[in-house]
C-alpha positions as CSV (number, residue, x, y, z in Angstrom):
1,M,97.0,101.2,103.8
2,E,100.6,101.8,104.9
3,V,103.1,103.6,102.7
4,S,106.8,104.0,103.7
5,F,108.8,106.8,102.0
6,T,112.6,107.3,101.9
7,T,113.8,110.7,103.0
8,A,117.4,111.5,102.0
9,A,119.4,114.0,100.1
10,A,117.4,113.5,96.9
11,H,114.1,112.4,98.4
12,S,111.5,114.1,100.5
13,L,108.0,113.3,101.8
14,P,105.2,114.3,99.4
15,A,103.2,117.4,100.2
16,A,99.9,115.6,99.5
17,I,98.6,112.1,98.7
18,L,95.4,111.6,96.7
19,V,94.0,108.1,97.1
20,E,91.7,106.7,94.4
21,V,90.2,103.3,93.6
22,G,89.7,101.9,90.1
23,D,87.0,99.5,88.9
24,G,88.5,98.8,85.5
25,E,86.7,101.7,83.8
26,R,87.2,104.7,85.9
27,W,89.0,106.1,89.0
28,A,87.1,107.5,91.9
29,P,88.6,109.3,95.0
30,V,88.0,107.6,98.3
31,T,86.1,109.6,101.0
32,G,87.4,110.6,104.4
33,A,91.1,110.1,103.6
34,A,93.6,111.2,106.2
35,V,97.3,110.8,106.5
36,A,99.3,110.3,109.7
37,W,102.9,111.1,108.7
38,A,105.8,109.1,110.1
39,D,108.8,110.9,111.6
40,T,111.6,108.6,110.4
41,S,112.8,107.6,106.9
42,D,111.4,104.2,105.6
43,R,108.8,104.1,108.4
44,P,105.2,103.9,107.4
45,A,103.0,106.9,106.9
46,V,99.6,105.5,107.6
47,V,96.9,106.5,105.2
48,T,93.4,105.9,106.6
49,F,90.0,106.5,105.2
50,D,88.3,107.2,108.5
51,A,90.3,109.6,110.6
52,S,89.0,108.1,113.8
53,A,90.5,104.6,113.1
54,V,93.9,103.4,112.0
55,V,94.1,101.5,108.7
56,T,90.4,101.3,108.1
57,F,88.4,102.8,105.3
58,D,84.9,103.3,104.0
59,A,83.8,100.3,101.9
60,V,84.8,100.8,98.2
61,R,84.4,98.6,95.2
62,G,87.4,98.3,92.9
63,S,90.3,96.2,91.9
64,R,93.1,98.7,92.0
65,P,94.2,101.5,94.4
66,R,96.0,104.5,93.0
67,L,98.1,107.0,94.9
68,T,98.8,110.4,93.3
69,L,101.7,112.1,95.1
70,T,102.4,115.8,95.0
71,S,106.1,116.7,95.5
72,S,106.8,119.0,98.4
73,R,109.8,120.5,96.4
74,P,108.9,120.4,92.7
75,G,111.8,121.2,90.3
76,E,114.4,120.7,93.1
77,V,116.9,117.9,93.6
78,Q,115.2,117.0,96.9
79,G,111.8,116.9,95.1
80,A,111.9,113.2,94.2
81,V,109.5,111.0,96.1
82,R,110.5,107.3,96.7
83,I,108.1,104.7,98.1
84,S,110.1,102.0,99.8
85,R,107.1,99.9,101.0
86,L,103.4,99.8,100.2
87,E,100.9,97.6,102.0
88,A,97.2,97.7,101.2
């Protein structure tokens, strides 16, 4: 999964990303999640589910991925998080 974030005056990278998968009835966190952060705005931060491989993950059953983002600056103007691109 690749997620691109905008970093600007009012946007910053999230402090954390929780990845879950839904099966229509419940959400379950994926195992082995790791994030490789990009160093430039609107470039992908690669979220992988096996730290030894890029864009691979443990097999999961579900129809919907969900990302829960934690602001790195809650309550501040720069605390907004903007996803500019998501590829699963």
